[in-house]
C-alpha positions in Angstrom: -58.5 -8.2 -55.1 -59.6 -8.1 -51.4 -61.7 -11.3 -52.1 -58.6 -13.0 -53.6 -56.4 -12.0 -50.6 -59.1 -13.1 -48.2 -59.4 -16.5 -49.9 -55.6 -16.9 -50.0 -55.3 -16.1 -46.3 -58.0 -18.5 -45.5 -56.3 -21.3 -47.5 -53.0 -20.6 -45.8 -54.7 -20.7 -42.4 -56.3 -24.0 -43.2 -53.0 -25.5 -44.4 -51.2 -24.3 -41.3 -54.0 -25.7 -39.1 -53.7 -29.1 -40.9 -50.0 -29.1 -40.6 -50.2 -28.4 -36.9 -52.8 -31.0 -36.4 -50.7 -33.5 -38.3 -47.6 -32.7 -36.2 -49.7 -33.2 -33.1 -50.8 -36.6 -34.2 -47.3 -37.6 -35.1 -45.8 -36.5 -31.8 -48.5 -37.8 -29.4 -46.8 -39.3 -26.4 -49.1 -42.3 -26.3 -46.6 -45.0 -25.4 -43.2 -45.3 -24.0 -40.7 -47.7 -22.4 -38.7 -47.9 -19.2 -35.6 -49.9 -18.1 -36.2 -52.2 -15.1 -32.9 -53.1 -13.3 -32.5 -55.8 -10.7 -29.3 -54.9 -8.8 -28.1 -57.9 -6.9 -26.5 -57.5 -3.5 -25.7 -59.6 -0.5 -26.2 -58.0 2.9 -25.5 -54.6 1.4 -22.5 -55.6 -0.7 -22.5 -55.8 -4.5 -23.2 -59.4 -5.5 -20.6 -61.3 -7.6 -19.8 -64.9 -8.3 -16.9 -66.7 -6.6 -16.7 -64.0 -3.9 -16.9 -64.5 -0.1 -19.8 -62.8 1.7 -20.1 -62.8 5.5 -23.4 -63.0 7.3 -23.1 -63.4 11.0 -20.7 -66.3 11.6 -21.3 -67.7 8.1 -19.4 -67.2 4.9 -21.2 -67.7 1.6 -19.7 -68.1 -1.8 -21.9 -68.5 -4.9 -21.4 -69.9 -8.4 -25.0 -69.3 -9.5 -27.9 -67.0 -8.8 -31.0 -67.2 -11.1 -34.7 -66.4 -10.9 -37.8 -65.8 -13.0 -39.6 -62.5 -13.0 -43.1 -62.7 -14.5 -46.4 -60.9 -15.1 -45.0 -57.4 -14.6 -47.6 -54.7 -13.8 -47.1 -51.0 -13.4 -49.6 -49.1 -11.3 -50.4 -45.6 -12.7 -51.2 -42.5 -10.6 -54.9 -43.3 -10.7 -54.3 -46.7 -9.1 -55.0 -48.7 -12.3 -52.9 -51.8 -13.2 -51.1 -51.7 -16.5 -50.0 -55.2 -17.5 -46.8 -55.6 -19.5 -47.5 -58.2 -22.2 -45.4 -61.3 -22.4 -43.3 -60.3 -19.4 -41.4 -63.4 -18.5 -37.7 -62.7 -17.8 -34.8 -64.8 -16.5 -32.6 -62.7 -14.3 -29.3 -64.4 -13.7 -25.6 -64.4 -12.9 -24.1 -67.7 -13.7 -21.1 -69.5 -15.2 -21.4 -71.9 -18.1 -24.0 -74.7 -17.5 -24.0 -78.2 -19.0 -27.7 -78.7 -19.7 -29.2 -82.0 -18.5 -30.6 -84.1 -21.4 -32.7 -87.2 -21.6 -32.7 -89.4 -18.5 -30.7 -86.8 -16.6 -27.7 -87.4 -18.7 -25.4 -84.4 -19.3 -26.0 -83.2 -22.8 -23.4 -81.6 -25.1 -25.4 -78.3 -25.0 -23.8 -75.7 -22.9 -25.7 -72.6 -21.6 -23.1 -69.8 -21.7 -22.0 -67.8 -18.7 -24.4 -64.9 -18.4 -25.0 -61.8 -16.3 -28.4 -60.2 -16.9 -30.0 -57.7 -14.6 -31.8 -55.3 -17.0 -35.1 -55.7 -18.8 -36.8 -53.2 -21.1 -40.6 -52.8 -20.5 -42.1 -51.6 -23.8 -45.4 -50.3 -25.1 -46.3 -48.7 -21.8 -49.2 -46.2 -22.0 -47.7 -42.7 -21.4 -48.3 -41.4 -17.9 -47.2 -41.2 -14.3 -46.7 -44.4 -12.4 -46.4 -45.0 -8.6 -45.8 -48.7 -8.1 -44.8 -52.0 -9.6 -45.9 -55.6 -9.1 -44.3 -58.8 -10.5 -44.3 -62.5 -9.9 -41.2 -64.4 -8.7 -41.4 -67.7 -10.6 -43.7 -68.9 -13.3 -47.5 -68.9 -12.9 -49.5 -72.2 -13.0 -50.7 -71.9 -16.6 -47.1 -72.0 -17.9 -45.6 -74.0 -15.1 -47.9 -76.9 -15.7 -47.4 -76.9 -19.5 -43.9 -76.2 -20.7 -45.0 -76.5 -24.3 -46.6 -73.1 -23.9 -44.4 -70.2 -24.7 -44.4 -66.6 -23.6 -41.6 -64.0 -23.2 -38.3 -65.8 -22.4 -39.8 -69.1 -21.1 -37.9 -72.0 -22.4 -36.8 -75.5 -21.4 -33.3 -74.8 -22.8 -31.9 -72.8 -20.0 -31.4 -75.3 -17.2 -34.3 -73.9 -15.1 -36.6 -76.9 -15.1 -36.9 -79.8 -12.7 -38.5 -83.3 -13.2 -38.3 -84.4 -9.6 -40.8 -82.0 -7.9 -44.0 -83.1 -9.6 -45.3 -85.8 -11.8 -44.7 -83.4 -14.7 -41.7 -81.2 -15.5 -42.0 -77.7 -14.1 -39.9 -74.6 -13.8 -37.4 -73.8 -11.1 -38.5 -70.4 -9.8 -35.3 -69.3 -8.0 -31.9 -70.9 -7.7 -28.8 -69.9 -5.6 -25.9 -72.4 -5.4 -22.4 -72.4 -4.0 -20.9 -73.1 -0.6 -21.6 -72.0 3.0 -19.1 -72.2 5.9 -19.6 -71.8 9.6 -16.3 -72.2 11.5 -14.9 -75.6 10.5 -18.2 -76.7 9.0 -18.5 -76.4 5.2 -21.5 -77.4 3.2 -22.5 -77.4 -0.5 -25.3 -74.9 -0.9 -28.3 -75.4 -3.2 -31.4 -73.3 -2.4 -34.2 -73.5 -4.9 -37.9 -72.8 -5.0 -40.6 -74.1 -7.3 -44.1 -75.6 -7.3 -47.3 -73.6 -7.9 -47.9 -73.0 -4.2 -44.6 -71.1 -4.0 -45.3 -68.7 -6.9 -45.3 -65.3 -5.2 -46.2 -61.7 -6.1 -44.0 -58.7 -5.1 -45.6 -55.3 -4.7 -43.5 -52.2 -4.3 -44.4 -48.5 -4.1 -42.1 -45.9 -5.6 -40.7 -43.1 -3.5 -42.1 -40.7 -6.1 -44.1 -41.1 -9.3 -42.2 -41.8 -12.5 -43.2 -40.4 -15.9 -43.1 -42.8 -18.8 -43.5 -41.6 -22.4 -41.9 -41.8 -25.8 -40.2 -38.5 -25.4 -38.4 -39.2 -22.2 -36.1 -42.1 -21.0 -36.9 -43.5 -17.6 -35.6 -46.2 -15.3 -36.6 -48.3 -12.3 -33.8 -49.8 -10.2 -34.6 -52.5 -7.6 -32.3 -53.8 -4.9 -32.2 -57.6 -4.7 -30.6 -58.7 -1.4 -30.0 -62.4 -1.7 -29.0 -62.6 2.0 -32.6 -62.0 2.9 -33.7 -65.1 1.0 -32.3 -67.2 3.8 -34.1 -65.5 6.7 -35.6 -68.1 9.1 -33.7 -71.0 7.5 -30.9 -72.8 9.4 -28.8 -73.0 6.3 -26.1 -75.1 7.9 -28.6 -77.7 9.0 -30.5 -77.4 5.7 -28.0 -76.4 3.0 -30.1 -78.1 0.3 -33.6 -76.7 -0.1 -36.0 -78.2 -2.6 -39.4 -80.0 -2.7 -38.2 -82.5 -0.1 -37.7 -79.6 2.3 -41.2 -78.2 1.8 -41.2 -76.0 4.9 -37.9 -74.5 4.2 -38.8 -73.9 0.5 -42.0 -72.1 1.5 -40.0 -69.9 3.9 -37.5 -69.0 1.1 -40.4 -68.3 -1.3 -42.1 -66.0 1.2 -38.8 -64.2 1.7 -38.6 -63.5 -2.0 -42.1 -62.0 -1.8 -41.6 -59.8 1.2 -37.9 -59.3 2.0 -35.5 -59.7 -0.9 -36.7 -56.9 -3.2 -36.9 -53.1 -2.5 -36.9 -50.0 -4.6 -33.5 -48.4 -5.0 -34.4 -45.5 -7.3 -36.7 -44.3 -10.0 -35.9 -41.7 -12.6 
């Protein structure tokens, strides 16, 4: 009888151990996701279309603000880069856009009015993270060959340009509307593009953020569009494109170093 009880106890113990081991495997916090938010502002005020913003003596009013975020990297507590696969996102606030067709003719295709500031970063190895890196624009591999696809890259969103290079390439950032200074009023169109103006932003978090399957998390960045115009006489140069190479480079550098900051991590 003792031998039978001993065997039964051992069998129960082994079953319990296997169950616990099975539960452990099933609940391993190996991957997670986090929400990355780009909170647009202008000189400390919440950004919105068709709204007047004052900066010094100038008044800005926008009908479009769009930019590509690409190649997102999270830096873990050990200082290792964790790349987010296929991370090409179009962040935007825009009204409806008539897309340009063949020979720059306006097509019948309309890109709908859109406001997008959140992206979900998925399949992130569980752990603590202390910083984030990302590109503003589209890297050369995809910028030079629009037939290649990754993430949200597409020619069907009105963010390509055929006049900057011998081949069609992406517009990296675009802010359009009007700017006034006293009695002077100008149409505003400030865009960046070209491989030389692809920039990487690096931001440290105020504290580490834990990412895992069992806990929701978020990273909120402040995006101050006003700082994109630092160092540019926007009344003298209200249109910034490839023909204004120096001004375009200045704007691109502003996106890399001034426009983005960490608002909160949770």
